N, C-alpha and C positions, 0 to 999 in steps of 0.2 A: 310636350308641350311649352310654353314659355318660364317657367319656373315658378308661376304663381298659386297660390296654394289652391286648394278645391273646396275647403270651406272657409266661410268669412269668420275671423274670428268674433268673439263674444263681446259687445260693446256695451261698457258699466251704463247703469241708467243717467242721463245728462239733465242738472238741476241746474236755473238759475232762479231770479226773482217771481217773475210772471210764466216761464216756459219749463214743461216737462220732455223730454225725447228718448224715448224708448226704442230699441230693435227688435221689428218684427222675426217672425222664422222666415226662411228662405223660402220660394214659393218652388213649385217644378222643375222650373228653369233654371233657380238659383239666385234669383234677383233677392236679396235683402232689402227692406223696407226699413220707414222711421215711422212709429206714430208721435207725433209732436198735440202734446195737450195744454191750452193756456187757460193759466187760472186767472178770474176776471177780475182789471185794475182800477175800475172805475166803479163808483159804489150806487147806487140805484135809490132814491130820495123820494116816497111817494111825494106828488103832487098835491097843494094844497091851493085852493083859491084863496089871493090877497084880500086882504079886508079892504070893504068899501068906505069913501071916505063918508 
């Protein structure tokens, strides 16, 4: 072939402030995908109606 390895090397889990990336298992065609998991970076506060004057 063209000298490429038949399997992809195992990639370590990537971590940043709000994102985690993990390598998936190869499918039947040999495609290796990646999972991306986003951590919430905005806080939700319960809405309260303002006081009336």
